[in-house]
Residue, then its C-alpha position, 0 to 999 in steps of 0.5 A: m513498472g512505472f505505477a511505482s515510481p517515486i512521483a507515482l507513489a506520491h500521487w497514489i499516497m495523496g489520493d488514496g492513502k491514509a496515515k495512521p499512527h501505525g504506518l500508512i493505508f493504501c485503500t485497494d479495495s477494487y484489487t485482487i489479492k494477487e495484485v495486492v501481493r504483486l504490488m507489496n512486492v513491488l514496494m518491498i523490494r524497490y523501497r524496502l518498505d514493511c508492507t502487510l496484507i490486512f483483511h478488514p472485516s466489515n467489507e469481504n473484498s476489502f484489503f490493505t497494505l500498511f508499511s512504515l511512514y518513516l521509511l518514506y522521509 
């Protein structure tokens, strides 16, 4: 999975990541649940990131992946 290389992850964070006090949010609106879960598994296994799937109530198709920022430093 080349999309999960450290450089690809950095580009994704810069382009579509949102830093919040409780972690980092990736906007994954156009992804299916299956794709988001697969991405979360890769981030958890490869980078040992604490990922959580959050459903955004204002948009039925909007899902976010959230993880701890301190693990990326």
